[in-house]
ChimeraX commands (.cxc) that place a marker at each C-alpha (Angstrom):
marker #1 position -57.53,1.06,51.58 radius 0.5
marker #1 position -54.33,-0.61,50.04 radius 0.5
marker #1 position -55.01,-3.98,48.73 radius 0.5
marker #1 position -52.17,-6.46,50.06 radius 0.5
marker #1 position -51.47,-9.64,48.11 radius 0.5
marker #1 position -48.52,-11.70,49.30 radius 0.5
marker #1 position -46.11,-13.49,46.95 radius 0.5
marker #1 position -43.04,-15.04,48.40 radius 0.5
marker #1 position -41.85,-17.56,45.76 radius 0.5
marker #1 position -38.00,-17.16,45.45 radius 0.5
marker #1 position -36.38,-16.72,42.15 radius 0.5
marker #1 position -32.93,-18.40,42.96 radius 0.5
marker #1 position -30.94,-15.32,42.71 radius 0.5
marker #1 position -27.66,-17.05,42.70 radius 0.5
marker #1 position -28.42,-19.03,39.48 radius 0.5
marker #1 position -26.59,-17.91,36.39 radius 0.5
marker #1 position -28.95,-19.91,34.12 radius 0.5
marker #1 position -32.75,-19.87,34.45 radius 0.5
marker #1 position -34.37,-22.54,36.42 radius 0.5
marker #1 position -37.08,-24.69,34.73 radius 0.5
marker #1 position -39.87,-22.92,36.63 radius 0.5
marker #1 position -38.60,-19.36,36.53 radius 0.5
marker #1 position -40.91,-18.43,33.72 radius 0.5
marker #1 position -43.91,-19.69,35.57 radius 0.5
marker #1 position -42.67,-17.94,38.75 radius 0.5
marker #1 position -42.47,-14.72,36.76 radius 0.5
marker #1 position -45.80,-15.01,35.27 radius 0.5
marker #1 position -47.45,-15.78,38.64 radius 0.5
marker #1 position -45.53,-12.68,40.18 radius 0.5
marker #1 position -47.02,-10.46,37.36 radius 0.5
marker #1 position -50.61,-11.84,38.13 radius 0.5
marker #1 position -50.17,-11.16,41.73 radius 0.5
marker #1 position -48.95,-7.64,41.03 radius 0.5
marker #1 position -52.01,-6.88,38.89 radius 0.5
marker #1 position -54.16,-7.63,41.92 radius 0.5
marker #1 position -52.25,-5.33,44.33 radius 0.5
marker #1 position -52.00,-1.46,44.51 radius 0.5
marker #1 position -48.19,-1.53,45.02 radius 0.5
marker #1 position -45.66,-4.04,44.12 radius 0.5
marker #1 position -42.59,-4.44,46.39 radius 0.5
marker #1 position -39.67,-6.47,44.98 radius 0.5
marker #1 position -36.56,-7.50,47.08 radius 0.5
marker #1 position -33.81,-8.24,44.62 radius 0.5
marker #1 position -30.12,-8.51,44.74 radius 0.5
marker #1 position -27.43,-11.21,45.40 radius 0.5
marker #1 position -27.30,-13.96,48.10 radius 0.5
marker #1 position -25.03,-13.42,51.09 radius 0.5
marker #1 position -23.93,-17.02,51.31 radius 0.5
marker #1 position -22.17,-17.32,47.82 radius 0.5
marker #1 position -21.85,-13.87,46.49 radius 0.5
marker #1 position -20.45,-11.64,49.33 radius 0.5
marker #1 position -17.38,-11.55,51.45 radius 0.5
marker #1 position -14.02,-13.35,50.77 radius 0.5
marker #1 position -13.47,-14.97,47.22 radius 0.5
marker #1 position -16.79,-13.46,45.77 radius 0.5
marker #1 position -15.52,-11.22,42.93 radius 0.5
marker #1 position -17.97,-10.72,40.14 radius 0.5
marker #1 position -17.43,-9.78,36.40 radius 0.5
marker #1 position -21.01,-8.50,36.11 radius 0.5
marker #1 position -22.82,-6.31,38.71 radius 0.5
marker #1 position -26.23,-6.67,37.65 radius 0.5
marker #1 position -29.06,-8.59,39.19 radius 0.5
marker #1 position -28.19,-12.21,38.92 radius 0.5
marker #1 position -30.28,-15.07,37.25 radius 0.5
marker #1 position -33.61,-13.76,36.01 radius 0.5
marker #1 position -34.30,-11.17,38.46 radius 0.5
marker #1 position -33.91,-8.43,36.03 radius 0.5
marker #1 position -36.54,-10.09,33.80 radius 0.5
marker #1 position -38.83,-10.37,36.77 radius 0.5
marker #1 position -38.38,-6.71,37.57 radius 0.5
marker #1 position -39.06,-5.59,33.98 radius 0.5
marker #1 position -42.09,-7.91,33.91 radius 0.5
marker #1 position -43.73,-6.50,36.94 radius 0.5
marker #1 position -42.89,-2.79,36.02 radius 0.5
marker #1 position -44.57,-3.46,32.78 radius 0.5
marker #1 position -47.93,-4.05,34.57 radius 0.5
marker #1 position -48.04,-0.34,35.19 radius 0.5
marker #1 position -48.54,-0.87,38.85 radius 0.5
marker #1 position -46.33,1.30,41.16 radius 0.5
marker #1 position -43.17,-0.55,42.10 radius 0.5
marker #1 position -40.89,-0.30,45.04 radius 0.5
marker #1 position -37.39,-1.97,44.68 radius 0.5
marker #1 position -35.53,-3.15,47.74 radius 0.5
marker #1 position -31.94,-3.85,46.76 radius 0.5
marker #1 position -30.26,-6.44,48.96 radius 0.5
marker #1 position -26.57,-6.61,48.26 radius 0.5
marker #1 position -23.14,-6.24,49.87 radius 0.5
marker #1 position -21.74,-4.01,47.08 radius 0.5
marker #1 position -22.99,-1.41,44.58 radius 0.5
marker #1 position -24.94,-2.99,41.94 radius 0.5
marker #1 position -25.73,-1.79,38.27 radius 0.5
marker #1 position -29.14,-0.44,38.69 radius 0.5
marker #1 position -29.29,1.82,35.45 radius 0.5
marker #1 position -32.56,0.29,34.10 radius 0.5
marker #1 position -34.29,0.17,37.55 radius 0.5
marker #1 position -33.31,3.85,38.14 radius 0.5
marker #1 position -34.97,4.93,34.85 radius 0.5
marker #1 position -38.17,2.77,35.28 radius 0.5
marker #1 position -38.73,2.32,39.03 radius 0.5
marker #1 position -40.17,5.34,41.08 radius 0.5
marker #1 position -38.68,4.13,44.47 radius 0.5
marker #1 position -35.41,2.23,45.44 radius 0.5
marker #1 position -34.37,1.39,48.74 radius 0.5
marker #1 position -30.78,0.19,49.21 radius 0.5
marker #1 position -30.87,-2.24,52.14 radius 0.5
marker #1 position -27.53,-3.49,51.68 radius 0.5
marker #1 position -26.82,-6.92,53.62 radius 0.5
marker #1 position -29.06,-6.47,56.63 radius 0.5
marker #1 position -29.51,-8.72,59.58 radius 0.5
marker #1 position -32.42,-10.58,61.23 radius 0.5
marker #1 position -34.51,-7.28,61.97 radius 0.5
marker #1 position -34.32,-6.35,58.27 radius 0.5
marker #1 position -37.96,-6.92,57.62 radius 0.5
marker #1 position -38.94,-4.52,60.38 radius 0.5
marker #1 position -36.41,-1.90,59.36 radius 0.5
marker #1 position -37.44,-2.03,55.74 radius 0.5
marker #1 position -41.19,-1.82,56.70 radius 0.5
marker #1 position -40.64,1.06,58.97 radius 0.5
marker #1 position -39.06,3.12,56.23 radius 0.5
marker #1 position -41.68,2.09,53.41 radius 0.5
marker #1 position -44.65,2.92,55.58 radius 0.5
marker #1 position -43.19,6.26,56.63 radius 0.5
marker #1 position -42.67,5.48,60.41 radius 0.5
marker #1 position -38.97,6.29,59.93 radius 0.5
marker #1 position -37.84,9.08,57.50 radius 0.5
marker #1 position -34.57,7.61,55.80 radius 0.5
marker #1 position -31.49,9.62,56.33 radius 0.5
marker #1 position -28.67,7.26,55.16 radius 0.5
marker #1 position -26.20,8.36,52.70 radius 0.5
marker #1 position -24.11,6.11,50.11 radius 0.5
marker #1 position -20.68,5.07,51.42 radius 0.5
marker #1 position -19.68,4.38,47.82 radius 0.5
marker #1 position -20.54,5.54,44.25 radius 0.5
marker #1 position -22.84,3.40,42.08 radius 0.5
marker #1 position -21.81,2.95,38.45 radius 0.5
marker #1 position -24.08,3.48,35.42 radius 0.5
marker #1 position -22.12,0.48,33.93 radius 0.5
marker #1 position -19.72,-2.10,35.34 radius 0.5
marker #1 position -17.04,-0.68,32.82 radius 0.5
marker #1 position -16.96,2.39,34.85 radius 0.5
marker #1 position -15.25,0.49,37.86 radius 0.5
marker #1 position -13.21,1.40,39.80 radius 0.5
marker #1 position -15.44,4.38,40.32 radius 0.5
marker #1 position -14.31,6.82,43.13 radius 0.5
marker #1 position -15.46,10.44,43.80 radius 0.5
marker #1 position -12.07,11.42,45.14 radius 0.5
marker #1 position -10.22,10.59,41.99 radius 0.5
marker #1 position -6.96,12.40,40.85 radius 0.5
marker #1 position -7.59,15.16,38.16 radius 0.5
marker #1 position -6.62,14.17,34.52 radius 0.5
marker #1 position -4.72,15.92,31.90 radius 0.5
marker #1 position -7.81,16.35,29.72 radius 0.5
marker #1 position -10.67,16.81,32.10 radius 0.5
marker #1 position -14.16,16.17,30.56 radius 0.5
marker #1 position -16.60,19.11,30.28 radius 0.5
marker #1 position -19.91,19.82,28.77 radius 0.5
marker #1 position -22.67,17.41,27.89 radius 0.5
marker #1 position -21.40,13.84,27.94 radius 0.5
marker #1 position -24.74,12.24,27.32 radius 0.5
marker #1 position -24.26,11.92,23.44 radius 0.5
marker #1 position -21.60,10.67,21.11 radius 0.5
marker #1 position -18.84,13.36,20.41 radius 0.5
marker #1 position -19.66,15.59,17.47 radius 0.5
marker #1 position -16.13,17.30,17.22 radius 0.5
marker #1 position -12.60,16.82,18.27 radius 0.5
marker #1 position -13.07,19.15,21.22 radius 0.5
marker #1 position -15.84,16.71,22.60 radius 0.5
marker #1 position -13.89,13.56,21.77 radius 0.5
marker #1 position -10.34,14.12,22.84 radius 0.5
marker #1 position -11.00,14.39,26.63 radius 0.5
marker #1 position -11.26,11.91,29.44 radius 0.5
marker #1 position -14.62,10.61,28.78 radius 0.5
marker #1 position -16.41,7.38,27.73 radius 0.5
marker #1 position -17.93,7.23,24.20 radius 0.5
marker #1 position -20.89,5.16,25.16 radius 0.5
marker #1 position -21.73,6.33,28.79 radius 0.5
marker #1 position -21.53,9.36,30.85 radius 0.5
marker #1 position -18.59,9.65,33.16 radius 0.5
marker #1 position -20.56,10.35,36.29 radius 0.5
marker #1 position -21.99,7.92,38.74 radius 0.5
marker #1 position -25.62,6.82,38.74 radius 0.5
marker #1 position -25.78,7.41,42.32 radius 0.5
marker #1 position -22.63,9.34,43.78 radius 0.5
marker #1 position -20.81,8.98,47.04 radius 0.5
marker #1 position -22.71,10.72,49.96 radius 0.5
marker #1 position -25.98,10.69,48.14 radius 0.5
marker #1 position -29.34,9.69,49.65 radius 0.5
marker #1 position -32.98,10.71,49.54 radius 0.5
marker #1 position -35.53,11.68,52.21 radius 0.5
marker #1 position -39.28,12.12,52.63 radius 0.5
marker #1 position -38.49,15.81,52.94 radius 0.5
marker #1 position -36.11,18.24,51.25 radius 0.5
marker #1 position -33.26,20.46,52.57 radius 0.5
marker #1 position -31.76,23.70,51.31 radius 0.5
marker #1 position -28.36,25.07,51.90 radius 0.5
marker #1 position -27.00,28.64,52.30 radius 0.5
marker #1 position -23.82,29.80,50.60 radius 0.5
marker #1 position -20.99,28.64,53.04 radius 0.5
marker #1 position -19.10,31.23,54.96 radius 0.5
marker #1 position -15.52,31.14,56.33 radius 0.5
marker #1 position -14.38,32.80,59.51 radius 0.5
marker #1 position -10.91,33.53,58.13 radius 0.5
marker #1 position -10.42,33.26,54.40 radius 0.5
marker #1 position -6.53,33.79,54.51 radius 0.5
marker #1 position -4.28,32.07,57.05 radius 0.5
marker #1 position -0.41,31.94,57.09 radius 0.5
marker #1 position 0.93,28.45,56.53 radius 0.5
marker #1 position 3.25,28.70,59.54 radius 0.5
marker #1 position 0.12,29.20,61.83 radius 0.5
marker #1 position -1.33,25.84,60.42 radius 0.5
marker #1 position 1.82,23.93,61.01 radius 0.5
marker #1 position 2.18,25.20,64.40 radius 0.5
marker #1 position -1.45,24.59,65.41 radius 0.5
marker #1 position -1.64,20.89,64.99 radius 0.5
marker #1 position -4.21,20.38,67.79 radius 0.5
marker #1 position -6.97,22.80,66.77 radius 0.5
marker #1 position -8.62,24.55,63.94 radius 0.5
marker #1 position -7.35,27.95,62.35 radius 0.5
marker #1 position -10.57,28.67,60.81 radius 0.5
marker #1 position -14.35,27.44,60.54 radius 0.5
marker #1 position -16.75,27.00,57.74 radius 0.5
marker #1 position -20.32,27.87,58.57 radius 0.5
marker #1 position -23.53,26.94,56.74 radius 0.5
marker #1 position -27.33,27.24,57.25 radius 0.5
marker #1 position -29.43,24.15,56.54 radius 0.5
marker #1 position -33.20,24.38,56.32 radius 0.5
marker #1 position -35.86,21.76,56.04 radius 0.5
marker #1 position -38.08,22.98,53.25 radius 0.5
marker #1 position -40.41,19.98,53.33 radius 0.5
marker #1 position -43.61,19.26,55.25 radius 0.5
marker #1 position -42.22,16.39,57.51 radius 0.5
marker #1 position -39.28,16.19,60.13 radius 0.5
marker #1 position -36.14,14.76,58.76 radius 0.5
marker #1 position -32.51,14.28,59.47 radius 0.5
marker #1 position -29.91,15.50,56.94 radius 0.5
marker #1 position -26.25,14.40,56.86 radius 0.5
marker #1 position -24.38,17.69,56.07 radius 0.5
marker #1 position -21.03,17.12,54.31 radius 0.5
marker #1 position -17.92,19.21,53.70 radius 0.5
marker #1 position -15.24,18.56,50.75 radius 0.5
marker #1 position -12.21,20.26,50.01 radius 0.5
marker #1 position -9.63,20.36,47.15 radius 0.5
marker #1 position -6.09,21.46,47.46 radius 0.5
marker #1 position -5.50,23.14,44.06 radius 0.5
marker #1 position -1.78,23.68,44.05 radius 0.5
marker #1 position 0.04,21.04,46.15 radius 0.5
marker #1 position 3.68,19.75,45.37 radius 0.5
marker #1 position 1.92,16.25,45.08 radius 0.5
marker #1 position -1.24,16.04,42.88 radius 0.5
marker #1 position -4.45,15.79,45.17 radius 0.5
marker #1 position -7.92,14.47,44.43 radius 0.5
marker #1 position -10.69,16.47,42.92 radius 0.5
marker #1 position -12.48,16.63,46.18 radius 0.5
marker #1 position -12.20,14.81,49.47 radius 0.5
marker #1 position -14.57,14.49,52.39 radius 0.5
marker #1 position -13.32,16.35,55.37 radius 0.5
marker #1 position -16.27,16.75,57.72 radius 0.5
marker #1 position -19.76,15.75,58.23 radius 0.5
marker #1 position -22.65,16.22,60.66 radius 0.5
marker #1 position -26.14,14.96,61.34 radius 0.5
marker #1 position -28.76,17.56,61.90 radius 0.5
marker #1 position -32.48,16.80,62.84 radius 0.5
marker #1 position -34.72,19.58,61.48 radius 0.5
marker #1 position -38.65,20.14,61.95 radius 0.5
marker #1 position -40.57,21.35,58.98 radius 0.5
marker #1 position -39.33,24.82,57.98 radius 0.5
marker #1 position -36.61,24.85,60.74 radius 0.5
marker #1 position -33.16,26.04,60.03 radius 0.5
marker #1 position -29.92,25.48,61.87 radius 0.5
marker #1 position -26.43,26.83,61.53 radius 0.5
marker #1 position -23.58,24.38,61.37 radius 0.5
marker #1 position -19.82,25.01,61.63 radius 0.5
marker #1 position -16.89,22.79,60.46 radius 0.5
marker #1 position -13.44,23.20,61.89 radius 0.5
marker #1 position -10.55,23.29,59.44 radius 0.5
marker #1 position -6.91,22.85,60.72 radius 0.5
marker #1 position -3.89,20.88,60.16 radius 0.5
marker #1 position -5.87,17.64,60.46 radius 0.5
marker #1 position -8.22,18.58,57.65 radius 0.5
marker #1 position -5.65,20.47,55.37 radius 0.5
marker #1 position -2.59,18.31,55.47 radius 0.5
marker #1 position -1.30,15.80,52.84 radius 0.5
marker #1 position 1.65,13.55,52.44 radius 0.5
marker #1 position 4.49,15.10,50.50 radius 0.5
marker #1 position 7.14,13.18,48.35 radius 0.5
marker #1 position 9.12,12.53,51.48 radius 0.5
marker #1 position 5.95,10.73,52.95 radius 0.5
marker #1 position 5.53,13.40,55.71 radius 0.5
marker #1 position 2.33,15.11,56.43 radius 0.5
marker #1 position 2.50,18.71,55.81 radius 0.5
marker #1 position 0.59,21.87,54.53 radius 0.5
marker #1 position 1.93,24.28,51.92 radius 0.5
marker #1 position 0.84,27.61,50.49 radius 0.5
marker #1 position -2.19,27.05,48.16 radius 0.5
marker #1 position -5.82,27.70,47.73 radius 0.5
marker #1 position -8.45,25.16,48.92 radius 0.5
marker #1 position -11.78,25.06,47.30 radius 0.5
marker #1 position -14.47,24.21,49.84 radius 0.5
marker #1 position -17.93,22.76,49.26 radius 0.5
marker #1 position -20.91,22.09,51.64 radius 0.5
marker #1 position -23.88,20.09,50.75 radius 0.5
marker #1 position -25.73,16.76,50.85 radius 0.5
marker #1 position -23.52,14.66,48.78 radius 0.5
marker #1 position -20.24,14.70,46.98 radius 0.5
marker #1 position -22.00,16.74,44.38 radius 0.5
marker #1 position -22.22,19.74,46.57 radius 0.5
marker #1 position -22.00,23.03,44.58 radius 0.5
marker #1 position -22.19,25.54,47.34 radius 0.5
marker #1 position -18.54,26.76,47.51 radius 0.5
marker #1 position -16.13,28.96,49.42 radius 0.5
marker #1 position -12.30,28.99,49.53 radius 0.5
marker #1 position -9.33,29.30,51.93 radius 0.5
marker #1 position -6.03,30.80,50.86 radius 0.5
marker #1 position -2.91,29.43,52.81 radius 0.5
marker #1 position -0.32,32.24,52.59 radius 0.5
marker #1 position 3.62,32.03,52.69 radius 0.5
marker link #1:1,2 radius 0.2
marker link #1:2,3 radius 0.2
marker link #1:3,4 radius 0.2
marker link #1:4,5 radius 0.2
marker link #1:5,6 radius 0.2
marker link #1:6,7 radius 0.2
marker link #1:7,8 radius 0.2
marker link #1:8,9 radius 0.2
marker link #1:9,10 radius 0.2
marker link #1:10,11 radius 0.2
marker link #1:11,12 radius 0.2
marker link #1:12,13 radius 0.2
marker link #1:13,14 radius 0.2
marker link #1:14,15 radius 0.2
marker link #1:15,16 radius 0.2
marker link #1:16,17 radius 0.2
marker link #1:17,18 radius 0.2
marker link #1:18,19 radius 0.2
marker link #1:19,20 radius 0.2
marker link #1:20,21 radius 0.2
marker link #1:21,22 radius 0.2
marker link #1:22,23 radius 0.2
marker link #1:23,24 radius 0.2
marker link #1:24,25 radius 0.2
marker link #1:25,26 radius 0.2
marker link #1:26,27 radius 0.2
marker link #1:27,28 radius 0.2
marker link #1:28,29 radius 0.2
marker link #1:29,30 radius 0.2
marker link #1:30,31 radius 0.2
marker link #1:31,32 radius 0.2
marker link #1:32,33 radius 0.2
marker link #1:33,34 radius 0.2
marker link #1:34,35 radius 0.2
marker link #1:35,36 radius 0.2
marker link #1:36,37 radius 0.2
marker link #1:37,38 radius 0.2
marker link #1:38,39 radius 0.2
marker link #1:39,40 radius 0.2
marker link #1:40,41 radius 0.2
marker link #1:41,42 radius 0.2
marker link #1:42,43 radius 0.2
marker link #1:43,44 radius 0.2
marker link #1:44,45 radius 0.2
marker link #1:45,46 radius 0.2
marker link #1:46,47 radius 0.2
marker link #1:47,48 radius 0.2
marker link #1:48,49 radius 0.2
marker link #1:49,50 radius 0.2
marker link #1:50,51 radius 0.2
marker link #1:51,52 radius 0.2
marker link #1:52,53 radius 0.2
marker link #1:53,54 radius 0.2
marker link #1:54,55 radius 0.2
marker link #1:55,56 radius 0.2
marker link #1:56,57 radius 0.2
marker link #1:57,58 radius 0.2
marker link #1:58,59 radius 0.2
marker link #1:59,60 radius 0.2
marker link #1:60,61 radius 0.2
marker link #1:61,62 radius 0.2
marker link #1:62,63 radius 0.2
marker link #1:63,64 radius 0.2
marker link #1:64,65 radius 0.2
marker link #1:65,66 radius 0.2
marker link #1:66,67 radius 0.2
marker link #1:67,68 radius 0.2
marker link #1:68,69 radius 0.2
marker link #1:69,70 radius 0.2
marker link #1:70,71 radius 0.2
marker link #1:71,72 radius 0.2
marker link #1:72,73 radius 0.2
marker link #1:73,74 radius 0.2
marker link #1:74,75 radius 0.2
marker link #1:75,76 radius 0.2
marker link #1:76,77 radius 0.2
marker link #1:77,78 radius 0.2
marker link #1:78,79 radius 0.2
marker link #1:79,80 radius 0.2
marker link #1:80,81 radius 0.2
marker link #1:81,82 radius 0.2
marker link #1:82,83 radius 0.2
marker link #1:83,84 radius 0.2
marker link #1:84,85 radius 0.2
marker link #1:85,86 radius 0.2
marker link #1:86,87 radius 0.2
marker link #1:87,88 radius 0.2
marker link #1:88,89 radius 0.2
marker link #1:89,90 radius 0.2
marker link #1:90,91 radius 0.2
marker link #1:91,92 radius 0.2
marker link #1:92,93 radius 0.2
marker link #1:93,94 radius 0.2
marker link #1:94,95 radius 0.2
marker link #1:95,96 radius 0.2
marker link #1:96,97 radius 0.2
marker link #1:97,98 radius 0.2
marker link #1:98,99 radius 0.2
marker link #1:99,100 radius 0.2
marker link #1:100,101 radius 0.2
marker link #1:101,102 radius 0.2
marker link #1:102,103 radius 0.2
marker link #1:103,104 radius 0.2
marker link #1:104,105 radius 0.2
marker link #1:105,106 radius 0.2
marker link #1:106,107 radius 0.2
marker link #1:107,108 radius 0.2
marker link #1:108,109 radius 0.2
marker link #1:109,110 radius 0.2
marker link #1:110,111 radius 0.2
marker link #1:111,112 radius 0.2
marker link #1:112,113 radius 0.2
marker link #1:113,114 radius 0.2
marker link #1:114,115 radius 0.2
marker link #1:115,116 radius 0.2
marker link #1:116,117 radius 0.2
marker link #1:117,118 radius 0.2
marker link #1:118,119 radius 0.2
marker link #1:119,120 radius 0.2
marker link #1:120,121 radius 0.2
marker link #1:121,122 radius 0.2
marker link #1:122,123 radius 0.2
marker link #1:123,124 radius 0.2
marker link #1:124,125 radius 0.2
marker link #1:125,126 radius 0.2
marker link #1:126,127 radius 0.2
marker link #1:127,128 radius 0.2
marker link #1:128,129 radius 0.2
marker link #1:129,130 radius 0.2
marker link #1:130,131 radius 0.2
marker link #1:131,132 radius 0.2
marker link #1:132,133 radius 0.2
marker link #1:133,134 radius 0.2
marker link #1:134,135 radius 0.2
marker link #1:135,136 radius 0.2
marker link #1:136,137 radius 0.2
marker link #1:137,138 radius 0.2
marker link #1:138,139 radius 0.2
marker link #1:139,140 radius 0.2
marker link #1:140,141 radius 0.2
marker link #1:141,142 radius 0.2
marker link #1:142,143 radius 0.2
marker link #1:143,144 radius 0.2
marker link #1:144,145 radius 0.2
marker link #1:145,146 radius 0.2
marker link #1:146,147 radius 0.2
marker link #1:147,148 radius 0.2
marker link #1:148,149 radius 0.2
marker link #1:149,150 radius 0.2
marker link #1:150,151 radius 0.2
marker link #1:151,152 radius 0.2
marker link #1:152,153 radius 0.2
marker link #1:153,154 radius 0.2
marker link #1:154,155 radius 0.2
marker link #1:155,156 radius 0.2
marker link #1:156,157 radius 0.2
marker link #1:157,158 radius 0.2
marker link #1:158,159 radius 0.2
marker link #1:159,160 radius 0.2
marker link #1:160,161 radius 0.2
marker link #1:161,162 radius 0.2
marker link #1:162,163 radius 0.2
marker link #1:163,164 radius 0.2
marker link #1:164,165 radius 0.2
marker link #1:165,166 radius 0.2
marker link #1:166,167 radius 0.2
marker link #1:167,168 radius 0.2
marker link #1:168,169 radius 0.2
marker link #1:169,170 radius 0.2
marker link #1:170,171 radius 0.2
marker link #1:171,172 radius 0.2
marker link #1:172,173 radius 0.2
marker link #1:173,174 radius 0.2
marker link #1:174,175 radius 0.2
marker link #1:175,176 radius 0.2
marker link #1:176,177 radius 0.2
marker link #1:177,178 radius 0.2
marker link #1:178,179 radius 0.2
marker link #1:179,180 radius 0.2
marker link #1:180,181 radius 0.2
marker link #1:181,182 radius 0.2
marker link #1:182,183 radius 0.2
marker link #1:183,184 radius 0.2
marker link #1:184,185 radius 0.2
marker link #1:185,186 radius 0.2
marker link #1:186,187 radius 0.2
marker link #1:187,188 radius 0.2
marker link #1:188,189 radius 0.2
marker link #1:189,190 radius 0.2
marker link #1:190,191 radius 0.2
marker link #1:191,192 radius 0.2
marker link #1:192,193 radius 0.2
marker link #1:193,194 radius 0.2
marker link #1:194,195 radius 0.2
marker link #1:195,196 radius 0.2
marker link #1:196,197 radius 0.2
marker link #1:197,198 radius 0.2
marker link #1:198,199 radius 0.2
marker link #1:199,200 radius 0.2
marker link #1:200,201 radius 0.2
marker link #1:201,202 radius 0.2
marker link #1:202,203 radius 0.2
marker link #1:203,204 radius 0.2
marker link #1:204,205 radius 0.2
marker link #1:205,206 radius 0.2
marker link #1:206,207 radius 0.2
marker link #1:207,208 radius 0.2
marker link #1:208,209 radius 0.2
marker link #1:209,210 radius 0.2
marker link #1:210,211 radius 0.2
marker link #1:211,212 radius 0.2
marker link #1:212,213 radius 0.2
marker link #1:213,214 radius 0.2
marker link #1:214,215 radius 0.2
marker link #1:215,216 radius 0.2
marker link #1:216,217 radius 0.2
marker link #1:217,218 radius 0.2
marker link #1:218,219 radius 0.2
marker link #1:219,220 radius 0.2
marker link #1:220,221 radius 0.2
marker link #1:221,222 radius 0.2
marker link #1:222,223 radius 0.2
marker link #1:223,224 radius 0.2
marker link #1:224,225 radius 0.2
marker link #1:225,226 radius 0.2
marker link #1:226,227 radius 0.2
marker link #1:227,228 radius 0.2
marker link #1:228,229 radius 0.2
marker link #1:229,230 radius 0.2
marker link #1:230,231 radius 0.2
marker link #1:231,232 radius 0.2
marker link #1:232,233 radius 0.2
marker link #1:233,234 radius 0.2
marker link #1:234,235 radius 0.2
marker link #1:235,236 radius 0.2
marker link #1:236,237 radius 0.2
marker link #1:237,238 radius 0.2
marker link #1:238,239 radius 0.2
marker link #1:239,240 radius 0.2
marker link #1:240,241 radius 0.2
marker link #1:241,242 radius 0.2
marker link #1:242,243 radius 0.2
marker link #1:243,244 radius 0.2
marker link #1:244,245 radius 0.2
marker link #1:245,246 radius 0.2
marker link #1:246,247 radius 0.2
marker link #1:247,248 radius 0.2
marker link #1:248,249 radius 0.2
marker link #1:249,250 radius 0.2
marker link #1:250,251 radius 0.2
marker link #1:251,252 radius 0.2
marker link #1:252,253 radius 0.2
marker link #1:253,254 radius 0.2
marker link #1:254,255 radius 0.2
marker link #1:255,256 radius 0.2
marker link #1:256,257 radius 0.2
marker link #1:257,258 radius 0.2
marker link #1:258,259 radius 0.2
marker link #1:259,260 radius 0.2
marker link #1:260,261 radius 0.2
marker link #1:261,262 radius 0.2
marker link #1:262,263 radius 0.2
marker link #1:263,264 radius 0.2
marker link #1:264,265 radius 0.2
marker link #1:265,266 radius 0.2
marker link #1:266,267 radius 0.2
marker link #1:267,268 radius 0.2
marker link #1:268,269 radius 0.2
marker link #1:269,270 radius 0.2
marker link #1:270,271 radius 0.2
marker link #1:271,272 radius 0.2
marker link #1:272,273 radius 0.2
marker link #1:273,274 radius 0.2
marker link #1:274,275 radius 0.2
marker link #1:275,276 radius 0.2
marker link #1:276,277 radius 0.2
marker link #1:277,278 radius 0.2
marker link #1:278,279 radius 0.2
marker link #1:279,280 radius 0.2
marker link #1:280,281 radius 0.2
marker link #1:281,282 radius 0.2
marker link #1:282,283 radius 0.2
marker link #1:283,284 radius 0.2
marker link #1:284,285 radius 0.2
marker link #1:285,286 radius 0.2
marker link #1:286,287 radius 0.2
marker link #1:287,288 radius 0.2
marker link #1:288,289 radius 0.2
marker link #1:289,290 radius 0.2
marker link #1:290,291 radius 0.2
marker link #1:291,292 radius 0.2
marker link #1:292,293 radius 0.2
marker link #1:293,294 radius 0.2
marker link #1:294,295 radius 0.2
marker link #1:295,296 radius 0.2
marker link #1:296,297 radius 0.2
marker link #1:297,298 radius 0.2
marker link #1:298,299 radius 0.2
marker link #1:299,300 radius 0.2
marker link #1:300,301 radius 0.2
marker link #1:301,302 radius 0.2
marker link #1:302,303 radius 0.2
marker link #1:303,304 radius 0.2
marker link #1:304,305 radius 0.2
marker link #1:305,306 radius 0.2
marker link #1:306,307 radius 0.2
marker link #1:307,308 radius 0.2
marker link #1:308,309 radius 0.2
marker link #1:309,310 radius 0.2
marker link #1:310,311 radius 0.2
marker link #1:311,312 radius 0.2
marker link #1:312,313 radius 0.2
marker link #1:313,314 radius 0.2
marker link #1:314,315 radius 0.2
marker link #1:315,316 radius 0.2
view
């Protein structure tokens, strides 16, 4: 039986300076956590003053003494579930390294309590995916998965200070990894999913055919998705592309298709994504949508970090 102990004293999340009773509040929260089997902390930023118009922030961490509260409760050794309530991606690096379960609830409405409880108690298997990347540090912002390629792309292990000119003189941070803490399109479930290597119905298509077929696909990308866990779940399958040789520089990858698929334990389904003018076009220097001879790299997976790959050649 799980021991339930309530503690609902607010920490004044919009305060920039500690309130006189914050130390006592944290101490009381720690004692309450020690009596419970699991501690659930709902932290973030207040919707009334820190979200919407005229609500820019220099720092993206928890406001006031919320971080101290989190660290103090984690230090008790009790399992901690962190529910993040915020209208923007926050800096959660410490939490990600010390809290075993984090639920991003954004800025929910009046039914938030029921929705969060349904997820935490397993009545609903979460399937949401992040609509933006979460930074490791605020200095990474703006952080965007569809960034343009750089002249000196970073490579190798960026988790340590550079030990040579080869490691230093690339587009990298010296004191942090380049990657997002939680990338665009990423999300966890109470089950796991596996992907086959994607296939493509036509690997080579003349550019003229694409330009002439603006109302339909010229090829399709297929993939098999399997639920490899023990409970039913829903996966958001995502397709990304990269135009490798356009006359105007293109992002390193762009989301061009997604589909939600429900799978029972062990079940597999085949999905297909159409590719045509709508998915392959870009704006040229004359600001006209077009398609040119090139090679598209294509990835399919559960986030913008998808690694299962195929390609499409657009011929003269």
